[in-house]
Every structure is written in structure tokens, then in C-alpha cells.
C-alpha positions, -999 to +999 in steps of 0.1 A: +000+000+000+015+034-010+023+060+017+000+090+018+010+118-005+008+142+025+021+131+059+011+150+090+030+144+122+017+154+156+034+160+189+008+167+216+018+176+251+006+148+275-020+168+294-039+176+261-036+142+243-070+128+254-089+158+239-071+162+206-086+144+176-054+139+157-069+118+129-095+144+120-070+173+122-046+154+100-073+148+075-081+185+074-044+193+067-043+168+039-075+182+024-061+217+026-028+207+010-046+188-018-070+217-024-041+242-027-022+219-051+008+214-028+034+191-044+036+155-032+050+139-011+051+166+016+053+166+054+037+190+079+046+188+115+021+199+142+028+206+179+001+212+204+015+226+236+011+251+264+011+289+265+046+291+280+061+271+251+044+292+225+054+324+243+091+313+243+089+304+205+073+337+197+100+356+216+129+336+201+118+334+165+095+364+160+108+389+185+073+392+201+071+392+239+035+378+239+018+345+237-004+337+207-027+310+196-008+296+166+026+299+151+038+287+117+074+281+108+079+276+071+108+260+052+135+286+051+148+281+016+147+299-017+138+266-033+106+254-016+097+218-014+133+205-022+142+173-004+170+147-007+162+117-029+139+093-011+130+119+016+097+137+017+099+175+015+091+194+047+066+222+043+070+234+079+058+233+115+026+246+131+026+251+168-008+256+186-013+267+222-040+243+236-049+266+266-053+296+243-074+275+219-096+263+248-101+299+260-109+312+225-134+284+220-152+293+252-152+330+243-165+323+208-191+298+220-180+269+198-162+236+205-126+232+212-124+208+182-136+236+159-111+260+174-082+236+170-093+229+134-094+266+126-060+274+142-044+244+125-058+254+091-048+290+096-012+279+103-011+256+073-023+284+050+005+305+063+029+278+054+014+278+019+020+315+015-012+331+027-010+362+049-032+387+066-011+418+069-032+438+044-070+439+046-073+423+011-049+395+021-068+390+054-101+388+035-088+362+011-072+341+038-103+341+059-125+331+029-101+302+021-102+291+058-140+292+058-142+273+025-119+246+037-137+243+070-170+240+051-185+272+065-198+304+049-174+333+054-185+359+079 
């Protein structure tokens, strides 16, 4: 049986493992990659961790002294999707703060599963080149997120 065209690896901090639906989140990532026409084979790594870890990563790599809900670390290369022969290319890493996702889900009045899916998809779209610095970019990114999540854009 051939390996999947898109491989999604997860590292979930032990306290959060029972609540994270890794299979459905991995399926969402694969669907987004396929929908965006990402080359195959390709690997995306996902870490679901605590606020402190996300804060430290945000300080170290983005120079931001604040926690956040999701960080994306794309492949730092001029030649995206290049890999050694026989090795799947790495698209990048997505890091999600579970406690922040839980708080945001409560505040928004939706499930933690929905919040984790949205944050993960947001991170993956960043890896694929989407951004939200300008209003037009933000609108396009939000519309793509909503479409991939199967919801109407707000």
C-alpha cells in the first residue's frame, strides 16, 4: 500500500492528548494541501503545547514578547519543497497553544475541536503562502479558511 501523499506528524503535550482528535485534524491538513495543489510527497509537523512554550517560541523566532494561539514556521529556503532523494519534503511546522485555543473556543461559544481545526488550518495556510497583513490578504485568507472548514465566510 503506497504511503500517503501528504504526511502530517503530531506532537501533543501529554495533558492535552485525550482531547485532541489527531486523525480528523490530520485529514483537514491533507485536504487543505490537496486543495491548494501542494506538491507531493510533503510533510507538515504539528505541535500542540502550552502557552509558555508558544510564548518562548514567539520571543525567540518572531521577537514578540507575547503568547499567541498559533505559530507557523515555514521552510527557510529559496527553493521550496526541495528534499533529498527518497525523503519527503518538509513544508514546515505549526505550533498551537492548547490553553489559548480552549479559552478562545469558550469566548466564541464553539467547540474546542472547531477552534483547533481553525487554528491548524490558519497555520497551514501561512505555510502555503497566505498572509493577513493587508485587509485584502486577510479577507482572502479568511475566505479560504472558511471554505476549507465548510463554513460560509463571515
